[in-house]
N, C-alpha and C positions, 0 to 999 in steps of 0.2 A: 531452438524451437522447443516449446513446452511439450511434454508427453501428453498422450490422449487423456482428457479429463482434467487438465491442469492449465493454469495461467502462469505467466512469468512476472515476478516482482524484481525490479531493479532498484538497488540501494545506492544512494550517492552520499558523499561527504560523511557527516556524523551518523547517518543511518547505516552506512557501510561499516563504520567503526564500531557501532553498537552491536550489529549482528555478526560482525567478522566475515561478512559475505558481500559480494558485489551483486549477486542475484540468487534467486531460488525459485522453485516451482511449487505452487500451492494448488490444492484441489478446487475444482469448480462444481457447481456454481457457488458464488459468494456474493451476497448483497454488499454493495459499496459501503453502506452504513455499518457493516460488521467488520470491515477491513482492519481498522485500528485495534479493536478488541481482539481480533484473531491474532494479529501480530504481537500484541501485548501479552497474550497467553504464551506465545512461543518465546518471547524475549521480555521477561518480567521488567516492568518499569519503563519500557520503551515509549509507551503512549505519552506519559507526562514529560519524559526527558527529551524526546526527539519528535514524535509524531504530531503533537499539538501545534507545532510551529512550522510544519512542512507544507510544501505544495505537493499536489498529487496529479499525475497525468494518467489517463486511461486511453490507451492507443494513441498517444501523442497529443491528446486534447486535455487541457487543464480542467479538472473537475473539483467541485466542492464536496468534501466528504461529510455527509449529514450526520448529526448526532444520533438520529434514529429515523426510521422510515414510517412516520405516523400517517403520511398522506397517501401511501401506496405508490409513490413515485420513485422509489429507490432504484438506482441503476444496479444491474446484476453483472458481476464480472463473470465472463463466460470462457469456455475452453479456447485457448489460443490467444486470449487477450494479453496485453502487456501493461503493467502498472509500474509507474516510477514514483519513488519516494524521494523528494528533493528538499532537503533542509535548507534553511537560509545560509548563505555563504558570505563571509565577511572578507574584504580585501584590504590590503594595507598600502 
C-alpha cells in the first residue's frame, strides 16, 4: 500500500529490467500525460527504449497515455492509485 500522498507503479518485463525494480511509490497528484516524462527523468532513456511500446493500466483499467493534455481532459493519478507499466511480451 502506497504511503500518504503517493501512488504505486508496478513494472513488468523489460520495464522491471530497466528500472531494476518491480514497483515503487511516486508522489501525487500526477497528470497521466506527464507519467512517461516523469519516469524518463528518473530513468534516462526509458521513454524511448521501453515506455513508448507499453500498455498502461490505472487501477486495473487500460488507459491511453496522452502525449499532452491540450483539451483539459487529462486523467490525474491520485493518492492510493495503482499504475502498471506492461511492455509487450514475446513468447516462443
